[in-house]
C-alpha positions in Angstrom: -10.7 3.2 -9.1 -12.6 2.3 -12.2 -9.7 0.3 -13.8 -9.5 -2.0 -10.8 -13.3 -2.5 -10.9 -13.1 -3.3 -14.7 -10.3 -5.8 -14.0 -12.4 -7.4 -11.2 -15.4 -7.6 -13.5 -13.3 -9.3 -16.2 -11.9 -11.8 -13.7 -15.2 -12.5 -12.1 -16.8 -13.1 -15.6 -13.9 -15.5 -16.4 -13.7 -14.1 -19.8 -10.8 -14.6 -22.1 -9.2 -11.2 -22.4 -6.6 -10.0 -24.9 -3.4 -8.5 -23.7 -4.3 -5.4 -25.7 -7.3 -4.9 -23.4 -5.6 -5.8 -20.1 -2.3 -3.9 -20.5 -3.8 -0.4 -20.3 -5.8 -1.4 -17.2 -2.8 -2.9 -15.5 -0.6 0.1 -16.4 -3.2 2.5 -15.0 -3.5 0.5 -11.8 0.3 0.3 -11.4 0.6 4.1 -12.1 -2.1 4.8 -9.5 -0.3 2.6 -6.9 2.9 4.4 -7.6 1.2 7.8 -7.2 -0.4 6.7 -3.9 2.9 5.4 -2.7 4.6 8.7 -3.5 1.9 10.7 -1.7 2.2 8.5 1.4 6.0 8.9 1.4 5.6 12.6 1.1 3.1 12.8 3.9 5.3 10.6 6.1 8.2 13.0 5.5 6.0 15.9 6.5 4.9 14.2 9.7 8.5 13.4 10.5 9.5 17.1 10.1 6.6 18.3 12.3 7.4 15.7 15.0 11.0 16.8 14.9 10.0 20.5 15.4 7.8 19.6 18.3 10.5 17.4 19.8 12.9 20.4 19.6 10.3 22.7 21.2 9.6 20.2 23.9 13.3 19.8 24.7 13.7 23.6 24.9 10.6 23.8 27.1 11.9 21.0 29.3 15.0 23.0 30.1 12.6 25.7 31.3 10.7 23.1 33.3 7.6 23.6 31.2 5.7 20.6 29.5 4.5 21.4 26.0 1.9 19.2 24.3 0.4 21.6 21.8 1.4 24.8 20.0 -0.9 26.7 22.3 1.0 25.4 25.3 4.2 26.5 23.7 2.8 30.0 23.1 1.5 30.2 26.7 4.9 29.1 28.1 6.7 31.7 25.9 4.3 34.5 27.1 4.9 33.5 30.7 8.6 33.5 30.3 8.6 36.9 28.6 6.5 38.3 31.5 8.9 36.8 34.1 11.9 38.3 32.2 10.2 41.7 32.0 9.4 41.6 35.7 13.0 40.6 36.6 14.5 43.3 34.5 12.1 45.9 36.0 13.0 44.8 39.5 16.7 45.0 38.6 16.5 48.5 37.3 14.3 49.8 40.2 16.6 48.3 42.9 18.1 50.9 45.2 21.8 51.4 44.6 
């Protein structure tokens, strides 16, 4: 960030600086920190939502005795479950009465 570099250059040069020159730099730095903080907060919320979805998927999979670590594992488990269901239904309908 160029404002922070400018402020560092001023401090390292130990110049006397007017408030008129420092205020815009400090305002820009503060604004940047606020924006970064908001982005981090938003990303943390997104990560929490994703983790919650995987937690729910894992708890459902655990009830079916399947361990899920990735989305691919979940799709594979779902495909296997559908195949087992289809086979069971076919067997049920083809059973002699």
